[in-house]
Phi, psi and omega in degrees: 000325179297319182296321180297317179294318179297316180296318179297320179296316179298315179295321178294315179296321177297317178296317179298318179297316180296316179301316182292316183290323181271354184050055184293130174254108185285358174273345181258123184296320179296323178293322178294318177297319178298318177298312181299318180296314180294319181295316179295319178297318179295315180296320177297316178294323177299316178297318179296319180294318179295319178298314179298321179296315180294317179297317179296317179294323179295323183280348181289153175271114185261344181259151180290153176283140179230159176261004182290129175247124182262126176273114184292345181276345180273146174296156184299326183290339177281340180274354184292332183270357179289140178268155180247130177252126180254124177266113178266141178295143180249000000 
């Protein structure tokens, strides 16, 4: 429910910004069409940007790099004493 409210607030603020910047007169049909066109374009771009952000975050490496090599032929209890070396970027 929180996400729905947050999304509604963002969309409302975006619409308010467009109305203010374009000085939309809702009594004029051409002005209303201009607002609608700009608003739909903005919402579409917002969706594309969020998609690009999520895809980019998904492709990032979030876990540290390690030098540990696990031998798949050994039972799991024999791997417990192996140490892990983490290489941090310098």
